N, C-alpha and C positions, 0 to 999 in steps of 0.2 A: 407256142408259136403265135404271134401277134398278127394281126391283118384285119380286112375288111371283109364283111360276112353279111352275106343278102339271105333272108328265107324266102324261100321260093314257093315249100308250102307248108300246110301243117294239117295234119289228119282232124283237130279240133283245137278250140282256143286254149292256151295257155298264158299265165299272168307273166306280162313282160315282153311277151313277144309276138311278133304281127307277121300274116303272110305278106311277102312282094315288097318288104320292109328293108332298108339296107341298115348297118351296124356300124360303126367306126371303132378303131381300136380293141376288137373281141380277141379274146385270149384263149385258144385250146392247150389245156394242158393234161398230160398223161396222168390220169388216176390210181388205174389197176390195170389188171391184164386185161379187162374187156372195156372199161369205160374210161371216158375223160371228163372233164368239167371245161365246160364252156361259162367264160365270165365275161360279162358285158360291159363296157365304160362307166356304166351308173351303178357297178359292183353287184349287180345281178347275177348268179348264179344258176348253172343248169347241170345235170349230168346228162350225157349224150354217149350212146351204145353206138358206133358206126357198124351197119352192118353193109356195107356197100361205100367204095370210093372211086373216084374215076379223077385220073390226073390228065388235067387239061392245059393248054399253054402257060397260061399265068395263073389258073386256078384250079382249085380242087372241088369237084362235085360229091358232096357226102349224103348217105342217105341212112337213116335210121331211126333211132329211138330216142327221144327228149323227154325228161321230168324232172321237176323241183324236188330235191331232197327232201324227205321228210323224218319228223322226228319221232321217235316213240315207236306203236304196232301200227302207223299207219301203213299200208301198202302203196309204192307211187303205181299211179297210173301212166304208162308210157306214151307216149303221143308219137306216130309215125311222122318223121320230116323231114323234107329233102332241102338242103343249104348247100350255099356257094360261098366257098372261102378263097378270097385273094392275098397270102402271107406276103408281108413285108419286114423289112428288118429297121431297127431303129438304130 
C-alpha cells in the first residue's frame, strides 16, 4: 500500500524519522503474521508492528512499535509511534 505518511509521535529518536514530519510515497507491505515493512521514498526500511488501527474518512491512524532491523545478535529496540497514513493508488 503506497501513500503519504505523517509521523505524529515517537517515544524516542530513530534514525531517518522525525515526529511531526510528512513523507510522500511511503510503502507499507505485509512482512509476516505480526509485522509490516515500512519503506520511505529514500529507501529507508523500518519494521512496524501495529498494535491499534483506526479507520478515518480518508486515512488510517496507526499505533504501534517501529524499529530498524538489526543484523547479528543485536536485539532491536522498539520505539512506540503514532502514524497517520493516507493511501493512494498509482
